[in-house]
Structures are given as C-alpha cells and as structure tokens.
N, C-alpha and C positions, 0 to 999 in steps of 0.2 A: 754425644756433642762434648767439647770440651767447655768445662766448666766454669773460665776463666775467659771465655767469649762477653762481645756484648749482649749478642742476642740473649745466650742461654741466661745471664742475669736480669734480662728484661723480662724473658718467660716470668724465672722466680717472682721477681716484683709483680707483676702481673698476678699470678696466681695467688699469692700469700697476702699483699696489697692490694689490688684492684680492687674486689668489693669493696672492703671499706673506704677505699678512696671516691669509687663512683655515689656510692649514698654519702658520704660528706660532703662533696660535689653536688651532687641534687640536694641535701638538706641544709646546707650552709653557702656553699659558695655561692652556687647559681640566683639563691635571693637575696644574698648580698648585693652582689652586681645589680639585678635587678632591682631591688629599693635602692642604690645607688643613682640607678639611670632615672626611676620616677621622682628622686626630690629636684629633676630638669624641666618635669614638667608639670601643668597643674589639671591634673589628671583626677577624676570625680568618684573615683571607681567602677563607675558604671557604662559612660560612652565609648565606643570605639577607639574614638580621636584621644589622642595622647598630646596638645600643643605644648611644645617646647617652650620655658620662659627661660632659660638659664639660671642666673644665682637670685632668681626674684623669692626664692622660697626659702634659702638662707638668711637676706633680709628681713621678710615676715617675722622667721623662726626668732632673729633676734632682735627684733621688735614684741614681738608677743611676752604681755609686762605676763599673764598667766601662764607661760611655759616657764619663765626665770621663776616666778614665786615658786610654783610646782620642784624646781629644781634645787630650790632652797630649801624647802621641807623636806628635801629627800637628803638632803646632805645633813640637817638634824637627826631626820631618824635616825641616817646610818651610823652617824655617831654616837649616838646613845648604842643604837642596836648591835653595831661589832664589838663594843666596848662590854656590853652587859652578855653577848651572846659568849665571848672568850674568855672573860671570868669566871662567867656560870659553867662554862665547859670545863675548864682549867680545875676549877675546884669537884666536878664530878667524876672527870677522872683521875686525881690524888684519893678521892675515897674511894672507888672503885679499884685504885693498885693498891693501896694499905692493907689488903687482906683482914677486910671487913668482912664477917658471916655473910653468905650469900650475894659475894660483889659478883657474879656471873646473872645472878635474875638482876641486879639492878641495873646492870647495861643493859641488859635487852630493855628492861622495864623504861629508862631514858631515854633509850632511841628510839621507842615504838611513836611518838609524834611525828616523827621526820619519815612515818610511812605515811599519815595520812595527807591527803591531797590539801591543798592551799583552801580549795572553796569550800570542801567541809570544815573545815579549820575553823574556817572564819565565821560561818555559820555556828558553831558550835560554839563558841565564843562570844558570837554576838549575844545569844541567850540566855552566855552566863554574865554577861555584863548588863545586859539589860534586865534580868528579870532576878537572877540568882543572889546577886551583887546586891541591887536593890531592895529586894525582900530582907536582902539580910540585915545593911544598912537602917532601914526602916524600924526591923526588928529591935537594934539596939541603942539607934536614936529616939526613935517613938516619935516618929513623924516622916515627911515626904524626902527622899532622898535621889536627887535626879541620880541618871546614869550617866558614867564616865564616858559613853560614846556622844553625850550632848552638847560637850562642849569642846572649843576648836585641841586644845592642850591636852583634855582628856582623851579624843579621838586618837592623839597622835601618840599619847603614852600606851593606850591601848594597842597599836600595832607595835609599840618597841615590844610591849612585854606577851604576846602571840607569836614576834618572831622569834623572841630570845626559846619560849617553849620548845617552839618548832624546832631551832635549829643547835640550838645548843647541845643536844643528846648525837646530834650526825659528828659536832666539832669534836666532842668526846671520845669519840673513838680514834680521831688521829693522834689526840694527846694522852692518850690508852699506849697507845704507839709508842711516842716518845718518851714518857715514863717507861716502858718497859724494854725500850733501845738503851737505857744509860745505865752501864755496868754499878753492880751492887760494889764490886771491890772501889770503884771511886768513891763511893759514897761513904764506906767504911775507913778507906784512907783520909777522907776531912774528916771523921771523926774522930780518927787517932789524932788526929795533927790538932784534934781540940775544937774544933767547929761543933754548935751547937745543934741539931737537926732544921732550924731556921736557916742558921747560916750555911747548910751546907744544900740547902734545898733553893737557896738565893745563888750562891755560888758556884754551884757545880752542878746542879739537875739543870735549872731553868736555864743554863747558856750551852747545855747540852742539847736541849730541846728546841732552838731556835728555828730549826727546819719545822718543826710544829706547827711554831707561833706562825710563822712565815705563811704558813700552806693555809690554813685555820683563817687568818684576818685578810686573805686574801680571797677565800672563796666565800666569807660572811661579806664582804665590801661588794663582790661582784652581785650575791644573792640579794644583799639589800638594795643594791641601786635599782632593778629591773623589776621589782617584786609589786606584783598585780593581783593574783589571785585575791589573797588576804585582803588587799585592800578592797577590793569590789565586793566581796563578800561581808564584809567586817562594818565597813563606813561608807561606800558606795561616795567617798569623795566628802561626805557629810562632818557636821553641818555646815550648810552656806557653802560647799567646795573648799572648806579648811583645811580637810586631807587629802586630797586629791596629790598624791605621788607623782613622779615623773611618767612614769612608765603608763599609769593611769590618762596622765592628761595626753600625751601622744598617741596611745589608742582613740579616747575620746576627739581626735584632730583627725586623724585618718579613718576610722570606722564611724563615727555619730555624727560629725560633719563633714564627712566628704569631702575634706583637704588631705587626699594623700600627698601631694608632692609637700605643703610642709610638714604635714606628718610625719613622713620619712626624714625629712631634712631634721626636724627634731630628736627624731631617733635616733638619726647619725650625730648629731651633736652628742647626743646623752652619753651614745658607745664610745665616744672621744675620750669623754670626761672621764668616763669610768675606767677604762684602757688607762688612761696615764697615770689615774689616781692607784691603780692596781698595779701596774709596772712599775710607780715610782716606788711602791711600798717593797712588792719586791728586791726588787733593785738594793735599796737600805737594807732591809730585813738580810740578805745574803752577803752584805759585803762584810757583817760581823759574824758570822757563822762560825762556832767552835768544833775543832776536830777532835773526837775522845783519845 
C-alpha cells in the first residue's frame, strides 16, 4: 500500500490516535455537548422528560445573586492563591536548584502534598485549624481562641493556605525545569559584565523562564477556578455559606437543589470566564517570550 495515499494515512491515524480520540470524546466532548443541551431544558435530574425552556436558564443564572457572589469570592480566592502559589513555587525551585545539600530529597518532599487527594487534604487541615492551631493559640494566649474557619475571612484565608500547600510543589517542578533550561554560560556572561547575582536573576534568568511562568500561572488559574473538593471537605461553604466558591455553588444548584438546567448554564458561564482569563493570560505571556 502506498504510504502517501489518504486511506493509508487514515488507517495510521486511527491506529495511533484513534483510542485516545475515542476516550477524549467519551469523557470530554460528549458530556460537554450533553451539558450544553441541558442548559436549554428544565430537567430535574429524575424525570424522563426534559422540557425545553430556551434561554430561561441563562436568564436565571444572570439573575442569581448567590452565584455571582460565589464568582466574586472565587476571583478573590484565585487572585491570592495564584500569586502565592507561584511565588512559593518559584522560591522552592530556586532553593532546590541552588546546590543545597539534599536537594533531591527536598524536591520529593515538596511535591508530596500534590499527591494527596483534595478531600483527604481538606479533612486533615480542618483538624489542624480546628484543633491544633486552636490549642496552640490557647496555650500561648492563655484564653479562648476561635478557629480560623469560624469567620468568613478566616475560612477564605484557610482555603488559600491549603491550596498553596497543595499546588506549590507541583508548580515547583515546572520552575525547576525552567531554571535548568537556562544556560550557565549566560549567567556567567552577565556576571562578567558586572551584574550582581540578583541583577543576573532579574535580567537574564527570569526573562528566559517566561514559558515556565506562563504555564504555571495558567495551571494555577484553571485549578483555582474549579476547586471543589477542598472547599467541600475544609469549609463546606461555612460559616453561613460565606465560603461557597463557584464550583460548589454550581454543584449544589444541579445536584442538591435538582435544578440541572440552571446549574449547567452557570457551569458553562464559569467555563467561559475561566477560559477567557486563562487564554488572555497565555496570550499576553507568550507575546513577551525571550529566546536564548
């Protein structure tokens, strides 16, 4: 069989990419299209019929005060979490590539929190905030100390802290690859030209690591915008639903209140917001990339 024929290329494509394409379609494409269809129905998740309601669910979503309050909290949470995750990850990457003794051990240790499931992670940190920190505070202050999870601002702070602890190690590996991709000769040349180590870092290393920054910030944004497991196990949206983030609100709308149509519409709006922010960040970041 001629290798340049269309039938041969089609068979080769189906042989190598077919299974992955089939799985991707079953797990991503088909559920997405079905969810898009549900946004135009008033299905309750139980009944056989799915009455068509047009754009009524989108109108309800835009009028839902609690949904937009959750979006606002998600934006605040994501802003703090994304910045702190990347700052901590960059500093850890610098530490484990600076030749410190036992740096391979530290790399593994910093990465381990990312391997723990979000549900387990939330319950562990819930114990830490409610018991360990409270007991420590009472021992130091010699009085009653409330848990950080008992106040709206404290609960949001706890979510940010746990997210940083969970994701910083993963982002660290990407920054480590960025550090290792910068040639030592460039840094040595900068030092010979009179740069201090901090100036060489700022003017040589960081510009050449722009791809790492773009990747890490994009991954941080997408993960923070759709966080649900830690939100559920750590705060459950308490106190008084003040820590309900967007993903939890969407889940409750669809699966707790049985309003699948509006829940799917709100999920699609959240997806669009996340996609716009993520793509914009990647576009702006890629424009300024520097080639070595």
